[in-house]
C-alpha positions in Angstrom: 33.8 -80.0 -91.8 33.5 -77.6 -88.9 33.7 -73.8 -89.3 37.1 -73.9 -87.5 38.5 -76.4 -89.9 37.1 -74.5 -92.9 38.7 -71.3 -91.6 42.1 -72.8 -91.2 42.0 -74.4 -94.7 40.8 -71.2 -96.1 43.6 -69.3 -94.4 46.2 -71.5 -96.0 44.5 -71.2 -99.4 44.3 -67.5 -99.1 47.9 -67.1 -98.1 49.0 -69.3 -100.9 47.0 -67.4 -103.5 48.3 -64.1 -102.1 51.9 -65.2 -102.4 51.3 -66.4 -106.0 49.5 -63.2 -106.9 51.5 -60.5 -105.1 55.0 -62.0 -105.0 55.1 -64.3 -108.0 52.8 -62.4 -110.4 50.0 -64.9 -111.0 46.4 -63.9 -111.6 44.2 -65.4 -108.8 40.5 -66.4 -108.9 38.2 -67.9 -106.3 35.8 -70.1 -108.1 33.6 -71.8 -105.5 29.9 -70.7 -105.9 31.2 -67.7 -107.9 32.1 -69.3 -111.3 29.9 -68.2 -114.2 29.9 -70.7 -117.0 30.1 -70.0 -120.7 32.7 -68.8 -123.2 32.7 -65.3 -121.6 32.3 -66.6 -118.1 34.7 -66.6 -115.2 37.1 -69.2 -116.6 35.5 -69.8 -120.0 34.3 -73.3 -119.1 31.1 -74.6 -120.6 30.7 -77.1 -117.8 32.3 -78.5 -114.6 33.7 -81.4 -116.7 36.0 -79.2 -118.6 39.5 -78.7 -117.2 41.3 -77.0 -120.1 40.4 -73.3 -120.2 39.7 -73.0 -123.9 39.6 -69.2 -124.3 43.0 -68.8 -122.7 44.4 -71.8 -124.5 43.3 -70.6 -127.9 44.6 -67.1 -127.2 48.0 -68.5 -126.4 48.0 -70.7 -129.5 47.2 -67.7 -131.7 49.8 -65.5 -130.0 52.5 -68.1 -130.3 51.5 -69.3 -133.8 50.1 -66.4 -135.8 50.3 -68.7 -138.9 47.5 -70.9 -137.6 44.3 -71.0 -139.7 40.9 -71.6 -138.0 41.0 -75.2 -139.2 44.5 -75.8 -137.8 43.4 -74.1 -134.5 40.5 -76.6 -134.1 42.9 -79.5 -135.0 45.3 -78.4 -132.3 42.5 -78.0 -129.8 41.1 -81.4 -130.6 44.5 -83.1 -130.2 44.9 -81.5 -126.8 41.4 -82.3 -125.5 40.7 -85.8 -126.9 42.0 -89.0 -125.4 41.7 -92.7 -126.0 39.4 -94.4 -123.6 41.7 -97.4 -123.6 44.7 -95.3 -122.6 45.9 -95.2 -119.0 46.2 -91.9 -117.1 49.9 -92.1 -117.4 49.8 -92.7 -121.1 47.5 -89.7 -121.7 49.6 -87.6 -119.4 52.8 -88.4 -121.4 51.0 -87.7 -124.7 49.8 -84.3 -123.5 53.3 -83.5 -122.0 54.9 -84.0 -125.4 52.4 -81.6 -126.9 53.1 -79.1 -124.1 56.9 -79.3 -124.4 57.3 -79.8 -128.1 54.2 -78.4 -129.7 51.0 -80.0 -131.2 51.4 -81.5 -134.7 48.9 -79.9 -137.1 48.4 -80.5 -140.8 49.7 -78.0 -143.4 50.5 -78.2 -147.1 53.6 -77.4 -149.1 53.5 -75.0 -152.1 53.3 -78.1 -154.3 50.2 -79.3 -152.5 52.0 -82.1 -150.6 50.7 -82.8 -147.1 53.0 -81.9 -144.3 53.1 -81.4 -140.6 54.0 -78.4 -138.4 54.2 -78.0 -134.6 52.0 -75.4 -132.9 53.6 -74.2 -129.7 51.4 -73.9 -126.6 53.9 -72.4 -124.1 56.7 -69.9 -124.7 59.7 -71.5 -122.9 62.3 -69.1 -124.4 64.6 -67.4 -122.0 63.4 -63.9 -121.2 59.9 -64.7 -122.6 58.4 -66.8 -119.8 56.4 -63.8 -118.4 54.6 -63.5 -121.6 52.6 -66.7 -120.8 49.3 -66.6 -119.0 49.5 -67.7 -115.4 46.3 -68.3 -113.5 45.7 -69.8 -110.0 42.2 -71.0 -109.3 41.0 -71.7 -105.8 38.2 -74.2 -105.0 37.7 -75.4 -108.6 34.8 -77.8 -108.9 35.4 -80.6 -111.4 32.9 -83.3 -112.3 34.1 -86.7 -113.4 32.1 -89.6 -114.9 30.4 -90.4 -111.6 31.5 -87.9 -109.0 32.1 -84.3 -108.4 35.2 -83.0 -106.5 36.5 -79.6 -105.5 40.3 -79.0 -105.9 41.8 -76.6 -103.4 44.0 -74.9 -105.9 44.9 -75.5 -109.6 47.6 -73.6 -111.4 47.0 -73.0 -115.1 49.5 -71.9 -117.7 47.9 -70.8 -121.0 44.7 -72.5 -119.9 46.4 -75.8 -119.1 46.1 -77.2 -115.5 49.8 -77.9 -114.9 49.8 -78.0 -111.1 47.4 -79.4 -108.6 47.5 -78.4 -104.9 45.8 -80.0 -101.9 46.2 -78.3 -98.5 45.3 -79.5 -95.1 45.1 -78.0 -91.6 48.4 -77.5 -89.8 47.6 -80.3 -87.4 46.8 -82.9 -90.1 49.7 -84.9 -91.5 50.4 -84.2 -95.2 50.2 -87.9 -95.9 46.4 -87.6 -95.3 46.2 -85.3 -98.3 47.7 -88.0 -100.4 45.6 -90.8 -99.0 42.3 -89.1 -98.6 42.1 -86.6 -101.4 44.8 -86.8 -104.1 44.6 -90.6 -104.6 40.8 -90.3 -104.9 41.0 -87.4 -107.3 43.3 -89.3 -109.7 40.3 -91.7 -110.2 37.2 -89.6 -109.6 38.3 -86.6 -111.8 41.2 -88.1 -113.7 40.8 -85.5 -116.6 42.2 -82.9 -114.3 45.5 -84.7 -114.4 45.8 -85.3 -118.2 48.0 -82.2 -118.4 49.5 -82.3 -114.8 53.2 -81.6 -114.5 53.3 -82.2 -110.8 51.2 -81.9 -107.6 51.9 -80.2 -104.3 50.5 -81.5 -101.0 50.9 -79.4 -97.9 49.6 -78.5 -94.4 51.4 -75.2 -94.5 54.3 -76.3 -92.3 55.2 -79.3 -94.4 55.0 -79.4 -98.2 55.7 -82.2 -100.7 55.9 -82.4 -104.4 55.4 -85.4 -106.7 54.1 -86.7 -110.0 51.2 -89.0 -111.0 52.1 -92.6 -110.4 54.3 -91.7 -107.4 53.8 -93.5 -104.1 53.7 -91.3 -101.0 57.3 -92.0 -100.2 58.4 -90.4 -103.5 56.7 -87.1 -102.7 59.7 -85.0 -101.8 60.4 -81.7 -100.1 61.7 -78.7 -101.9 63.8 -77.1 -99.2 66.0 -74.6 -100.9 65.9 -71.8 -103.5 69.7 -71.7 -103.6 72.1 -74.3 -102.4 73.6 -72.1 -99.7 70.3 -71.9 -97.7 69.9 -74.0 -94.6 66.7 -75.5 -95.9 63.0 -75.1 -95.0 60.2 -77.6 -95.7 57.3 -75.1 -95.3 54.9 -74.3 -98.1 56.2 -70.8 -99.0 59.6 -72.2 -99.8 58.0 -74.8 -102.1 55.9 -72.1 -103.8 58.9 -69.8 -104.4 61.0 -72.7 -105.6 58.7 -74.4 -108.1 55.9 -71.8 -108.9 58.2 -69.0 -109.7 57.3 -68.6 -113.4 60.8 -69.1 -114.7 61.4 -72.1 -112.5 58.1 -73.7 -113.3 58.6 -73.6 -117.0 62.2 -74.8 -116.6 61.0 -77.8 -114.6 58.3 -78.6 -117.2 60.6 -78.2 -120.2 63.8 -79.8 -118.9 63.4 -81.7 -115.7 60.6 -84.2 -116.3 61.3 -87.7 -117.6 59.1 -90.7 -118.5 61.0 -93.9 -117.9 59.9 -96.9 -119.9 62.6 -99.4 -118.8 61.6 -102.8 -117.6 58.3 -102.6 -119.3 57.1 -99.9 -116.8 56.0 -96.3 -117.4 57.2 -94.0 -114.7 57.1 -90.3 -114.6 60.0 -88.6 -112.7 60.6 -85.1 -111.6 64.0 -83.9 -110.7 64.6 -83.4 -107.0 65.5 -80.0 -105.5 69.2 -80.7 -105.2 69.4 -82.1 -108.7 67.6 -79.1 -110.2 69.8 -76.6 -108.4 73.0 -78.6 -109.2 72.4 -79.1 -112.9 71.4 -75.4 -113.4 74.5 -74.3 -111.5 76.7 -76.3 -113.8 74.8 -75.0 -116.9 75.1 -71.4 -115.7 78.8 -71.9 -115.2 79.2 -73.2 -118.7 77.2 -70.2 -120.1 79.7 -67.8 -118.4 82.8 -69.7 -119.6 83.9 -66.7 -121.8 83.7 -64.4 -118.8 85.9 -66.8 -116.8 88.4 -66.8 -119.7 88.6 -63.1 -119.7 89.5 -63.1 -116.0 92.5 -65.3 -116.6 94.5 -65.2 -119.8 95.7 -68.7 -119.1 92.3 -70.4 -119.0 91.1 -72.2 -122.1 87.4 -73.0 -122.5 88.2 -76.7 -122.8 89.7 -76.6 -119.3 86.4 -75.3 -117.9 84.5 -78.0 -119.8 86.8 -80.8 -118.7 86.6 -79.7 -115.1 82.8 -79.5 -115.1 82.7 -82.9 -116.9 84.8 -84.4 -114.0 82.4 -82.7 -111.5 79.4 -84.2 -113.2 80.9 -87.6 -113.3 82.1 -87.5 -109.7 79.2 -85.8 -108.0 76.2 -86.7 -110.1 77.1 -90.3 -110.2 75.0 -93.4 -110.8 76.4 -96.6 -109.1 76.1 -100.0 -110.6 73.2 -101.0 -108.3 71.0 -98.4 -109.8 71.2 -96.0 -106.9 71.3 -92.3 -107.4 74.5 -91.5 -105.7 73.7 -87.8 -105.5 70.7 -88.5 -103.2 70.8 -86.2 -100.2 71.3 -89.2 -97.8 74.2 -90.6 -99.8 77.8 -89.8 -98.7 78.8 -88.6 -102.2 78.3 -84.8 -102.5 76.2 -83.6 -105.4 77.3 -80.8 -107.7 75.3 -78.2 -105.8 77.8 -78.7 -102.9 80.8 -77.7 -105.0 82.7 -74.6 -104.1 82.8 -72.8 -107.5 85.2 -70.1 -106.3 87.8 -72.7 -105.6 87.1 -74.3 -109.0 87.7 -70.9 -110.8 91.0 -70.6 -109.1 91.9 -74.1 -110.1 91.1 -73.4 -113.8 94.2 -71.3 -114.1 96.4 -74.2 -113.1 95.1 -76.6 -115.7 97.5 -77.5 -118.5 95.0 -79.3 -120.7 94.3 -77.2 -123.7 92.1 -77.5 -126.8 90.6 -80.9 -125.9 87.8 -82.2 -128.2 84.7 -83.2 -126.3 81.0 -83.4 -126.9 78.7 -80.5 -126.2 78.5 -80.0 -122.4 74.8 -79.3 -122.2 74.0 -82.6 -124.0 76.2 -84.3 -121.5 74.4 -82.6 -118.6 71.0 -83.6 -120.0 72.1 -87.2 -120.4 73.5 -87.3 -116.9 70.3 -85.9 -115.5 68.2 -88.4 -117.4 70.2 -91.2 -116.0 69.9 -89.8 -112.5 66.1 -89.5 -112.7 65.7 -92.8 -114.3 67.1 -94.6 -111.3 65.1 -92.4 -109.0 62.1 -94.8 -109.4 58.7 -93.9 -108.2 57.7 -97.5 -107.8 
């Protein structure tokens, strides 16, 4: 690597770290040739093989689960760090994802002495509490695998867990090179870095892509918009603001990742930009249904639910051939294209009152799961 190449890579890394730190509120550390190992070292790693930052992880466990005993703490730590040698990377990733989202099962005992199980939370996903988690971006993190040593451009940790991997290239190098030359190699050479990975970002600064383990290059997608009304921008800053905003990141991890086991396959799927914006827009509308009722004495909450239900069915549709009809290249408009001001005016005209229907949010999640399931990464 020439000094010019290094300078340009370093510039992209630095600007990324600065945006994360100064705009999005992440802590930032440069680790290359500066990391001090040991429990009280730079990251708390004992060696280059470790990818889970134990001091930060244990601090989060204790903060979120004050009931944990020392023995339960060690049990939770062991569950999160151990893996079966016979398991594939995808299987391990799914197992760790369940722990991240739902908590780690630890042993406890009832008053009568009967053995029981309780979940120890590792991330605080609660609305309004996202900022209370520990967000750390590490540049130039050296990780040693079974045979090889690699240096990741940037890894984003939440409560000590490496949830996001980033590989950046020079502006004049195609992003696909990051996929072929680096990312694909790292999945094998330092696979433990991806046990906890939610998604990865590949970029050359002017073009940024996002995808999950198991995804072919063509399923690494852009994240063009922060809100649907924007014209769209495929550059890295838009991606960072869209998916590494603390609230958005935890929302994506908790609600917009799916493991599809149909047809004997195991595929990890992350919602696309327009799907994420559209579903959240519908959920937000449902949350504010009472406010809409107050604005018009003639609007019943069931009218709002029914209209949104029709929107979901019409605009987040799955056709019989297994094609996601809400894809950005498909002629059907997705929910994020809907003019909600017009919808609000139409609510007052509805004569359907007090209809019984299932909970809207369950319906939204089911629809999203179906959308993502046909968005195959194979």
